[in-house]
Every structure is written in structure tokens, then in C-alpha cells.
N, C-alpha and C positions, 0 to 999 in steps of 0.2 A: 454579464458574462459574455465574453467574446467567443464566437463560434470557432475561431482559429486557435483558441487556447486549449491544448490537450488537457492540461491539468484542471481546467474548469469543467471539463466533461468527465466527471469522476469515474463512472463505470467504464468508459473507453480507456481512460488512463490506467485503471487497475488491470485491464486486459493487456494493454500494450506493455506495461512494466512487469507483468506476471505477479501481480500483488493480490492479496486477499485482505479484505477489510475485516478486522476482528472486533472493532469497537467504534462507536460514533455517538455524538450527541449533537445538540444544535450548533455548537461552535467548532468542534474538533472531530477528526477522523484518525484512527490508528490502523495502519495497514502493515502487513508483513510481506516481504518479497519472497516469492516461491522459488526463484532461480537466482543463484549467486555463485561466486567463485567457490564457496564452501557449501556443501549440501546441508550441513547442519552444524551449528555451534551452540552448545548449551553450557551454562555455568550454574553451579549450585552454590547458593549463598547460605552461609551458616550464621 
């Protein structure tokens, strides 16, 4: 991991991009962005 790589410093990247980590395992992380052009977009699947 390089110290100059923001994405390698996960907690700092989450704060910088206004993300919240909602799930993770040994290989993957799933985050949602809390700030975007649209405040909320939801879709209902039937």
C-alpha cells in the first residue's frame, strides 16, 4: 500500500468522498455515496 494513494487508505477515502461502508468481506467493500447530484433515488423492483 502506498501512503500517497488515497483509495488505499479506506477510512480517509470514505470521509473524502462522503461515503458510508455498508458491507465488506475479506475481498470486497460496498460503499454508498452520501452526497451526489440527487439526494435520493430509489427504484422498486417487482
